[in-house]
N, C-alpha and C positions, 0 to 999 in steps of 0.2 A: 804954192800951186805957183806954174807954169807955162799954164795953156794944157792940160792935161784934154786928148787928147781920142783914149781910150781905156778901161776899165776892168780889170778879172778879179777873182776875187776864189782866192783855197780855203774854204770854208772851211775844212779839215785842220789846215797849217795855222789858219787862220788870219790870216796876211790876205795886203789887197798890193795891185799889181796895178801898175799905170805909167806910160806912155804921155809924157809933154814931149809935143809939139817946138813949140819955142827951144827950149830951154838946150834939147834933142840929147832927149837923154829917159831911160830905160829907170822907173824908182820901184818901189815899192814897203808895207809898210805896216805894222800891224795893223790887226782891224776896229782899237780906236787913234789910227792913228801917227800911233810916239811909236821911237823906233825906225824913223824914216830914212832911210838909205837909198846910194846912187846904187845901181847896176850896170848901168853902162851908160854910157857917156859922150859927146862927138858926134850923133847923130844929124844926119839934116829930117828935119821935119819927119818925126814917126808919129804914124800915122789907126793899123789899129796894134793891139795885143791880146794874143792866147795861153793857153796854159796847160800844159798837161802833167797836172801836180805824180799825179801815179807812176808817172815817166818823167821825174824831174830836170820836167821840160816848157822854157821858154821861149816864146816864137814872136815878134813883132815885126813889124816895113818900117823900108827906112828908106829916105829922098823918092817917096812913091816907086819906089820902081826894084826892090828887091826886097825880098824875107829872109833875115838871119833867125837862125836856131843859138838858144845858150841853153846853158843850165836856169837852176832858178836861182842860184848865187850869184846870174850873170855871167859863171864862168864856161872859155871852152864856146865863143863862140865861131858862128859856122853860116856860111851866106847858103840858105836854101834853092832860095829864083833869084832869079837878075835878068837883069834886063825886058824887063815886063814894064807897061806901062798902066799909072793910074792904079795903086796897089791905096787902099784908103781904109781896108778891115779883111782883118784873120780871124780865119775859127779852126779847131784842127779837130780830127774826132778818130777810134777807132771804127770804122767798122768792121772790120776782121781779126783775125787775133798775125797776119802774117802782111796785114799793109796799116799804115798811116795816111788820111784822106790831108790835105791842108790845104783850104778853100781861102782863096781873095776877092775882092771882088777885082773881076775881070781874069780871075787864074785860078782855075783846078788841079792840081798836081797828086798824083796818089806813089805814095812812097813804099818800097817795100822792104821789112824788116831786113837784120840781115843778123 
């Protein structure tokens, strides 16, 4: 591990996800630590991570000023929030069927589903 700064657990798939701030990457492994893999690399100081396994989505902060969403395997990256200041943690929840709230320290965004 290279300075993990946040961790998430997918108990159903039995996976652990984490971001490494110094290594600049998003990682995952089995719960026992086996089968570690790099999902995203080349990031600048990622800090927070959140997952929505039921929607195959992973969210993480990058460079403490943006949040990126990918599939759980790291594919299909999309910047969801950018130009913010000091995003250090990320949380995602679904308050009602038509929307999803993305909470980051310093920012709250409600995304409408299409």
